[in-house]
N, CA, C and O of each residue as an XYZ file, in Angstrom:
520
protein
N      39.954     -7.931    -27.166
C      38.613     -8.262    -26.734
C      37.638     -7.785    -27.819
O      37.764     -6.680    -28.346
N      36.701     -8.616    -28.125
C      35.736     -8.274    -29.165
C      34.750     -7.232    -28.662
O      34.461     -7.136    -27.469
N      34.249     -6.464    -29.604
C      33.287     -5.434    -29.235
C      31.996     -6.044    -28.688
O      31.336     -5.425    -27.853
N      31.624     -7.238    -29.139
C      30.416     -7.886    -28.610
C      30.616     -8.273    -27.145
O      29.667     -8.207    -26.363
N      31.809     -8.670    -26.760
C      32.091     -8.999    -25.360
C      32.047     -7.740    -24.500
O      31.540     -7.767    -23.378
N      32.573     -6.647    -25.022
C      32.541     -5.378    -24.298
C      31.095     -4.928    -24.117
O      30.710     -4.475    -23.039
N      30.299     -5.053    -25.171
C      28.884     -4.669    -25.102
C      28.135     -5.544    -24.089
O      27.363     -5.036    -23.276
N      28.363     -6.841    -24.142
C      27.704     -7.748    -23.183
C      28.141     -7.450    -21.750
O      27.324     -7.482    -20.830
N      29.408     -7.166    -21.564
C      29.907     -6.815    -20.231
C      29.281     -5.531    -19.717
O      28.913     -5.441    -18.546
N      29.158     -4.535    -20.590
C      28.542     -3.261    -20.225
C      27.075     -3.445    -19.885
O      26.589     -2.897    -18.896
N      26.365     -4.219    -20.704
C      24.940     -4.490    -20.442
C      24.794     -5.256    -19.119
O      23.902     -4.959    -18.324
N      25.651     -6.217    -18.892
C      25.610     -6.989    -17.644
C      25.835     -6.113    -16.419
O      25.130     -6.246    -15.419
N      26.813     -5.222    -16.494
C      27.076     -4.303    -15.386
C      25.901     -3.347    -15.167
O      25.544     -3.040    -14.029
N      25.313     -2.886    -16.258
C      24.158     -1.988    -16.138
C      22.982     -2.713    -15.485
O      22.295     -2.146    -14.636
N      22.754     -3.951    -15.876
C      21.666     -4.731    -15.278
C      21.941     -4.994    -13.800
O      21.033     -4.909    -12.974
N      23.169     -5.308    -13.471
C      23.546     -5.538    -12.082
C      23.367     -4.263    -11.258
O      22.870     -4.307    -10.132
N      23.771     -3.142    -11.821
C      23.582     -1.855    -11.140
C      22.116     -1.523    -10.959
O      21.709     -1.038     -9.903
N      21.313     -1.784    -11.994
C      19.863     -1.541    -11.903
C      19.217     -2.411    -10.830
O      18.371     -1.941    -10.070
N      19.615     -3.672    -10.771
C      19.074     -4.574     -9.750
C      19.496     -4.108     -8.356
O      18.703     -4.160     -7.416
N      20.719     -3.662     -8.225
C      21.172     -3.147     -6.934
C      20.399     -1.918     -6.503
O      20.048     -1.766     -5.333
N      20.135     -1.035     -7.470
C      19.350      0.165     -7.186
C      17.933     -0.209     -6.763
O      17.393      0.361     -5.815
N      17.333     -1.168     -7.468
C      15.983     -1.611     -7.096
C      15.967     -2.190     -5.684
O      15.056     -1.910     -4.904
N      16.970     -2.993     -5.359
C      17.025     -3.595     -4.026
C      17.172     -2.524     -2.944
O      16.553     -2.618     -1.885
N      17.978     -1.527     -3.210
C      18.180     -0.454     -2.233
C      16.944      0.422     -2.061
O      16.730      0.987     -0.988
N      16.137      0.537     -3.101
C      14.969      1.417     -3.041
C      13.663      0.657     -2.846
O      12.587      1.234     -3.004
N      13.741     -0.636     -2.504
C      12.543     -1.429     -2.215
C      11.982     -0.940     -0.880
O      12.595     -1.180      0.160
N      10.814     -0.248     -0.882
C      10.302      0.335      0.364
C       9.872     -0.733      1.373
O       9.417     -1.814      0.999
N      10.027     -0.407      2.652
C       9.711     -1.359      3.714
C       8.268     -1.224      4.192
O       7.509     -0.395      3.690
N       7.902     -2.055      5.176
C       6.530     -2.071      5.690
C       6.135     -0.758      6.362
O       4.981     -0.340      6.271
N       7.074     -0.110      7.030
C       6.763      1.174      7.677
C       6.376      2.218      6.624
O       5.440      2.992      6.819
N       7.104      2.226      5.516
C       6.765      3.157      4.432
C       5.404      2.805      3.831
O       4.633      3.692      3.463
N       5.113      1.505      3.734
C       3.803      1.104      3.222
C       2.690      1.565      4.160
O       1.645      2.024      3.700
N       2.906      1.448      5.470
C       1.903      1.902      6.433
C       1.595      3.376      6.263
O       0.433      3.776      6.337
N       2.612      4.190      6.036
C       2.410      5.625      5.820
C       1.675      5.880      4.503
O       0.761      6.702      4.444
N       2.078      5.171      3.451
C       1.402      5.300      2.155
C      -0.075      4.925      2.277
O      -0.941      5.652      1.790
N      -0.362      3.807      2.916
C      -1.744      3.346      3.055
C      -2.569      4.321      3.895
O      -3.738      4.560      3.594
N      -1.977      4.875      4.930
C      -2.672      5.863      5.762
C      -3.083      7.073      4.923
O      -4.213      7.551      5.030
N      -2.175      7.561      4.097
C      -2.477      8.701      3.225
C      -3.557      8.337      2.207
O      -4.406      9.167      1.881
N      -3.529      7.112      1.708
C      -4.550      6.673      0.759
C      -5.929      6.617      1.408
O      -6.931      6.965      0.783
N      -5.974      6.179      2.656
C      -7.258      6.139      3.372
C      -7.808      7.547      3.524
O      -8.989      7.787      3.274
N      -6.950      8.483      3.935
C      -7.417      9.869      4.104
C      -7.865     10.480      2.772
O      -8.879     11.175      2.719
N      -7.120     10.224      1.708
C      -7.412     10.853      0.426
C      -8.524     10.155     -0.346
O      -9.398     10.816     -0.907
N      -8.498      8.826     -0.378
C      -9.438      8.073     -1.210
C     -10.491      7.327     -0.392
O     -11.683      7.389     -0.694
N     -10.044      6.630      0.636
C     -10.957      5.798      1.413
C     -12.050      6.586      2.098
O     -13.195      6.136      2.147
N     -11.727      7.736      2.620
C     -12.735      8.557      3.320
C     -13.819      9.049      2.368
O     -14.922      9.372      2.809
N     -13.527      9.112      1.076
C     -14.537      9.527      0.103
C     -15.567      8.433     -0.169
O     -16.614      8.688     -0.764
N     -15.259      7.209      0.273
C     -16.134      6.074     -0.021
C     -17.002      5.649      1.162
O     -17.842      4.759      1.024
N     -16.808      6.271      2.313
C     -17.631      5.924      3.478
C     -18.968      6.649      3.388
O     -19.093      7.613      2.633
N     -19.972      6.202      4.147
C     -21.284      6.869      4.099
C     -21.179      8.356      4.414
O     -20.335      8.793      5.196
N     -22.048      9.101      3.791
C     -22.071     10.563      3.920
C     -22.098     11.020      5.371
O     -21.496     12.038      5.712
N     -22.786     10.284      6.218
C     -22.967     10.681      7.618
C     -21.633     10.788      8.372
O     -21.527     11.559      9.326
N     -20.619     10.025      7.954
C     -19.320     10.074      8.645
C     -18.190     10.582      7.744
O     -17.049     10.692      8.193
N     -18.489     10.887      6.496
C     -17.457     11.276      5.523
C     -16.675     12.512      5.952
O     -15.454     12.549      5.799
N     -17.343     13.502      6.475
C     -16.681     14.753      6.830
C     -15.690     14.570      7.984
O     -14.645     15.221      8.010
N     -16.010     13.692      8.936
C     -15.144     13.482     10.096
C     -14.032     12.464      9.827
O     -13.077     12.371     10.599
N     -14.150     11.721      8.762
C     -13.217     10.622      8.499
C     -11.750     11.054      8.438
O     -10.934     10.470      9.151
N     -11.370     12.053      7.620
C      -9.946     12.412      7.565
C      -9.374     12.825      8.924
O      -8.240     12.475      9.252
N     -10.144     13.555      9.702
C      -9.664     13.982     11.012
C      -9.548     12.784     11.956
O      -8.601     12.698     12.739
N     -10.506     11.864     11.883
C     -10.444     10.653     12.707
C      -9.177      9.858     12.380
O      -8.463      9.419     13.280
N      -8.910      9.680     11.098
C      -7.709      8.947     10.681
C      -6.460      9.676     11.160
O      -5.527      9.044     11.656
N      -6.432     10.994     11.018
C      -5.291     11.795     11.469
C      -5.078     11.661     12.975
O      -3.949     11.495     13.436
N      -6.174     11.733     13.743
C      -6.069     11.669     15.205
C      -5.692     10.285     15.713
O      -5.203     10.153     16.835
N      -5.910      9.261     14.911
C      -5.668      7.873     15.334
C      -4.665      7.176     14.417
O      -4.788      5.983     14.140
N      -3.680      7.929     13.953
C      -2.721      7.407     12.979
C      -2.047      6.110     13.399
O      -1.979      5.164     12.614
N      -1.557      6.059     14.611
C      -0.813      4.873     15.063
C      -1.698      3.632     15.044
O      -1.268      2.571     14.593
N      -2.927      3.758     15.529
C      -3.831      2.618     15.567
C      -4.261      2.203     14.158
O      -4.351      1.013     13.857
N      -4.523      3.185     13.304
C      -4.944      2.873     11.936
C      -3.804      2.192     11.183
O      -4.035      1.214     10.473
N      -2.575      2.695     11.327
C      -1.418      2.059     10.680
C      -1.259      0.622     11.160
O      -0.994     -0.280     10.366
N      -1.424      0.415     12.468
C      -1.305     -0.931     13.025
C      -2.340     -1.862     12.407
O      -2.016     -2.992     12.042
N      -3.586     -1.397     12.284
C      -4.638     -2.210     11.651
C      -4.318     -2.490     10.189
O      -4.530     -3.601      9.703
N      -3.811     -1.491      9.498
C      -3.446     -1.675      8.087
C      -2.384     -2.761      7.967
O      -2.522     -3.686      7.166
N      -1.331     -2.647      8.760
C      -0.234     -3.613      8.659
C      -0.672     -5.008      9.101
O      -0.177     -6.003      8.572
N      -1.595     -5.097     10.063
C      -2.119     -6.402     10.465
C      -2.992     -7.010      9.366
O      -3.145     -8.229      9.292
N      -3.561     -6.161      8.519
C      -4.455     -6.613      7.448
C      -3.715     -6.779      6.120
O      -4.341     -6.997      5.083
N      -2.394     -6.676      6.151
C      -1.597     -6.708      4.925
C      -0.587     -7.847      4.971
O       0.078     -8.071      5.982
N      -0.486     -8.556      3.859
C       0.560     -9.564      3.678
C       1.570     -9.006      2.688
O       1.209     -8.531      1.611
N       2.852     -9.071      3.073
C       3.913     -8.578      2.200
C       4.712     -9.758      1.674
O       5.109    -10.650      2.424
N       4.938     -9.741      0.360
C       5.862    -10.680     -0.251
C       7.043     -9.859     -0.742
O       6.907     -9.029     -1.640
N       8.199    -10.099     -0.144
C       9.395     -9.344     -0.492
C      10.221    -10.156     -1.484
O      10.711    -11.239     -1.160
N      10.366     -9.631     -2.675
C      11.136    -10.300     -3.719
C      12.526     -9.693     -3.874
O      13.211     -9.946     -4.865
N      12.940     -8.897     -2.900
C      14.260     -8.274     -2.927
C      14.299     -7.019     -3.774
O      14.636     -5.945     -3.274
N      13.958     -7.136     -5.049
C      13.975     -5.987     -5.944
C      12.700     -5.160     -5.818
O      12.697     -3.964     -6.109
N      11.628     -5.797     -5.387
C      10.333     -5.143     -5.197
C       9.531     -5.972     -4.204
O       9.894     -7.106     -3.890
N       8.439     -5.399     -3.716
C       7.557     -6.099     -2.784
C       6.118     -5.972     -3.253
O       5.722     -4.955     -3.822
N       5.342     -7.020     -3.005
C       3.908     -7.023     -3.282
C       3.184     -6.973     -1.937
O       3.485     -7.759     -1.039
N       2.243     -6.062     -1.801
C       1.446     -5.913     -0.585
C      -0.003     -6.225     -0.921
O      -0.579     -5.601     -1.812
N      -0.608     -7.196     -0.210
C      -2.024     -7.535     -0.373
C      -2.745     -7.152      0.909
O      -2.453     -7.676      1.984
N      -3.692     -6.229      0.779
C      -4.383     -5.681      1.941
C      -5.875     -5.959      1.842
O      -6.491     -5.717      0.804
N      -6.453     -6.468      2.926
C      -7.900     -6.647      3.069
C      -8.308     -5.855      4.298
O      -8.003     -6.239      5.428
N      -8.996     -4.753      4.071
C      -9.311     -3.838      5.162
C     -10.764     -3.403      5.079
O     -11.245     -3.013      4.015
N     -11.459     -3.472      6.207
C     -12.843     -2.997      6.244
C     -12.923     -1.734      7.094
O     -12.139     -1.539      8.023
N     -13.874     -0.893      6.759
C     -14.082      0.331      7.531
C     -14.441     -0.011      8.969
O     -14.012      0.674      9.898
N     -15.220     -1.061      9.155
C     -15.645     -1.444     10.498
C     -14.449     -1.900     11.356
O     -14.492     -1.775     12.580
N     -13.397     -2.422     10.734
C     -12.217     -2.792     11.525
C     -11.489     -1.557     12.048
O     -10.830     -1.615     13.087
N     -11.607     -0.437     11.329
C     -10.973      0.810     11.763
C     -11.844      1.516     12.798
O     -11.342      2.029     13.798
N     -13.153      1.536     12.548
C     -14.097      2.221     13.449
C     -15.187      1.210     13.841
O     -16.274      1.222     13.263
N     -14.906      0.344     14.810
C     -15.838     -0.747     15.131
C     -17.149     -0.312     15.774
O     -18.115     -1.073     15.727
N     -17.230      0.849     16.359
C     -18.431      1.254     17.095
C     -19.448      2.011     16.251
O     -20.367      2.619     16.800
N     -19.306      1.987     14.942
C     -20.287      2.652     14.088
C     -21.602      1.876     14.107
O     -21.598      0.662     14.311
N     -22.717      2.557     13.899
C     -24.015      1.873     13.903
C     -24.062      0.726     12.899
O     -23.523      0.827     11.797
N     -24.703     -0.344     13.288
C     -24.765     -1.555     12.478
C     -25.495     -1.339     11.157
O     -25.233     -2.052     10.188
N     -26.411     -0.365     11.099
C     -27.197     -0.142      9.882
C     -26.416      0.541      8.768
O     -26.889      0.591      7.632
N     -25.234      1.068      9.064
C     -24.438      1.736      8.030
C     -23.843      0.695      7.070
O     -23.323     -0.338      7.491
N     -23.936      0.993      5.799
C     -23.376      0.150      4.749
C     -21.928      0.590      4.532
O     -21.666      1.546      3.801
N     -21.000     -0.105      5.165
C     -19.603      0.328      5.181
C     -18.766     -0.425      4.147
O     -18.971     -1.620      3.937
N     -17.835      0.260      3.509
C     -17.013     -0.398      2.495
C     -15.874     -1.224      3.104
O     -15.373     -0.939      4.191
N     -15.498     -2.243      2.363
C     -14.293     -3.025      2.637
C     -13.449     -2.948      1.365
O     -13.984     -2.834      0.262
N     -12.146     -3.011      1.528
C     -11.246     -2.840      0.392
C     -10.269     -4.000      0.319
O      -9.740     -4.452      1.335
N     -10.041     -4.470     -0.888
C      -8.993     -5.441     -1.164
C      -8.069     -4.766     -2.174
O      -8.470     -4.456     -3.296
N      -6.843     -4.549     -1.759
C      -5.877     -3.830     -2.590
C      -4.632     -4.668     -2.803
O      -4.190     -5.392     -1.911
N      -4.082     -4.561     -3.981
C      -2.768     -5.128     -4.255
C      -1.886     -3.996     -4.744
O      -2.231     -3.254     -5.664
N      -0.745     -3.892     -4.102
C       0.162     -2.773     -4.330
C       1.569     -3.320     -4.534
O       1.982     -4.267     -3.865
N       2.287     -2.723     -5.449
C       3.692     -3.078     -5.623
C       4.531     -1.908     -5.111
O       4.230     -0.745     -5.379
N       5.577     -2.237     -4.379
C       6.510     -1.233     -3.891
C       7.845     -1.414     -4.586
O       8.453     -2.481     -4.508
N       8.302     -0.371     -5.267
C       9.612     -0.421     -5.921
C      10.078      0.994     -6.214
O       9.271      1.916     -6.339
N      11.367      1.151     -6.321
C      11.980      2.461     -6.573
C      11.531      3.498     -5.544
O      11.404      4.679     -5.869
N      11.293      3.067     -4.315
C      10.929      3.983     -3.237
C       9.498      4.472     -3.284
O       9.143      5.386     -2.540
N       8.663      3.892     -4.135
C       7.266      4.326     -4.273
C       6.339      3.119     -4.263
O       6.775      1.970     -4.332
N       5.048      3.415     -4.175
C       4.022      2.382     -4.187
C       3.060      2.645     -5.334
O       2.718      3.787     -5.639
N       2.634      1.556     -5.961
C       1.707      1.638     -7.079
C       0.598      0.619     -6.854
O       0.851     -0.584     -6.800
N      -0.636      1.108     -6.724
C      -1.778      0.213     -6.573
C      -2.127     -0.304     -7.962
O      -2.408      0.482     -8.867
N      -2.109     -1.616     -8.133
C      -2.423     -2.167     -9.446
C      -3.738     -2.932     -9.461
O      -4.234     -3.288    -10.529
N      -4.305     -3.187     -8.293
C      -5.627     -3.801     -8.245
C      -6.345     -3.297     -7.012
O      -5.793     -3.309     -5.912
N      -7.570     -2.857     -7.196
C      -8.384     -2.357     -6.076
C      -9.814     -2.822     -6.278
O     -10.412     -2.620     -7.336
N     -10.349     -3.451     -5.234
C     -11.737     -3.874     -5.256
C     -12.395     -3.360     -3.993
O     -11.793     -3.321     -2.919
N     -13.641     -2.968     -4.153
C     -14.404     -2.485     -3.004
C     -15.651     -3.345     -2.875
O     -16.318     -3.646     -3.865
N     -15.955     -3.735     -1.645
C     -17.187     -4.458     -1.365
C     -17.827     -3.823     -0.144
O     -17.278     -2.886      0.435
N     -18.960     -4.320      0.237
C     -19.664     -3.804      1.404
C     -19.622     -4.814      2.523
O     -19.722     -6.017      2.282
N     -19.471     -4.331      3.762
C     -19.475     -5.211      4.923
C     -20.847     -5.155      5.581
O     -21.510     -4.118      5.553
N     -21.268     -6.245      6.163
C     -22.568     -6.252      6.845
C     -22.547     -5.459      8.134
O     -23.564     -5.371      8.821
């Protein structure tokens, strides 16, 4: 057997193993919900109006199940087997609908890739909701 065939076979097996590893570590929607919840507490709460900023992390913590449900309802997942793309459109008012109408609340459009058991936000836009 030629050394080039051995090298190609080794590279092929390594690529196959890498693809298998990626498929096994492609995080699911439940993991994304937990990741997004932590992002809201860490980053999203810093972007809400000052009047509610201090209570935001505790509110999210106390209402985890409902907030995760809203996140997942506001997210489209494309599963490519080796990785997944998550597109999320979420407004603060959808999480806390009873806030005063005069508050200028942020809305977020995020695109996240999930692979190797982790999530990476690669696009984030913030706008204001009426």
